[in-house]
N, C-alpha and C positions, 0 to 999 in steps of 0.2 A: 657825799654831803660833811663842807667844811664844816664842821661847831664851833669852830672857837677857832681865833688868827688873833696875834697879837704879833707883831715886828719880831723875825728871828724863831716863829715859832706857829703851829699850826694842827688844830687836831682832826682829824677826819672820822666820819662811824659809815658804816654800813650791814647790813646785817649777813651779810659774805665772810668781813672779818671776822667773824665771829671761830670761823673754819682754819686751824694753824697751819695747815698745808696753803693754804688759799694769800692769809694774809703776808707768811714768807715770801711765798713769792711776790707778790707784791711790794714788801720792803727791799728785795733786792734790785729788784725793778730800779725802786725808788735811789738807791742809795748810791746809782751808775753814776745819776746827774749830776751833771757841772748845777756846784752851790749847797749839794743835801749836804750836810753838817752826820746826820744818827738822823734815824730812823728806827721807829722803837715800836711794836704790834702788842697791842692788848686782845685776847680771843676773846677772853671773859668776858668787855665789852664791848668788842668789835669793833673797837678804834685802835686809830694809829696816831704819835703823834711824830711830828718832822720836824725838824728843827733844821733850818737853811741860816747862808748866808745874805743877809740882806743887804749887803754891798753889791752881790753878782744876780739873784732870787731879786725879780721887784713883785708883787700883787699880780700884774695879767698873767708873769708866766707862772704864780703859783695857781692862781684861776685853772690855769690852762690841763697844768700836772692833775689840777684834783679835778677836775673834767674826764681825764682819760684816765685814773683811777676807778672814777664809778664807771665810765663805760669799761674797762677789763674787766672788776668787779661786776658788773649786770649781763655779760657775753660770756666769760670764763668761763669752763666746764660743764655749760647746760649741752645736754644731749652727749657730754662726751661722760666714758665708764671709765676710774680710776682701780676700782676692787672696792672700793666704798659703797655704801650703800647711798642714792642719794638723797639731799641736804641731810645726812647726819655732818655732827658738826657745826650746821647752821640751824638753831630757833624758830620755827615756824612761829609766827604771831595767831591766835584764837585770842578773840573776844578783847575785852578791856583792858589794858595795863593798871597797877596799882594804883598813881597820878592820873589818870582819865576818871576812875571810880572814883579818887579820893574829892577831884573837882566836881563829881556829880554831888554827891554827898554834899557836898557845902552849898552848890547851887538850889537844889532840893531842900538845903535847910531855909533859905533864903527865900527863897518862894511857900514854902509852907509857914515859915514863920508871918509874914506879910500875908499870908490869908487867912493865918487862924486867929490875927488882930486884927483884921478888917469885918472877918466871918462874927465874932466876935460881939465887936463894937454895930452891927446889921441886926444882931439875935437871932442868928441861924446857928442854935447849936449843935444840932444833928449836924453841920458843915460843918463847924467849930473843930464840935468835937474830932469830927476825922482828919482833918488839916491838922491839928496836934496829935493824930497819930504817926500822921506820916511825921511829922517833922521828928518827932520825938524816934522814930526808926533812922532814920537820918545821922541823925545827932548822935546814936547807938552803933551806927559803922563808922561813923567820924572817930568817934571816941578809940573804937577799935581798932580804926586804922592806924590812930599814931598813941597809941598804948606806946609804948615805948618811952616816945618822946615825954610825954604825960606822967609817966611813973620813973621820972628822973628821981 
């Protein structure tokens, strides 16, 4: 999948690129393509940085190459054994990631703050306290998640 694209440079991301062997094979395939100047793999982030000559490669060629890369990564390696344990080098996603939980905490703070205000104005004391408690929990998680930025 293309994650960023500026003339002369494109970044591709795919979970299978976390495997150094897979990303190395894909780099080798891309390097022999006309107009590709350089391909750099970063297995840690699961991305490829492709530098290309804009005079030789246009956006349509780039989109087709990205689709071929995605197809290669989706199909390659499945059902084959290369002496490695299956899935080695590829992190499997479990549950929510940090950004998603931070987003949920922010939305939770907005909703519970609104509910706290409305319930307080309506005179519903127990519900007001419950909404305020939920707001405090969401806020505590938010502060925990952003503690490094807050403590600078």
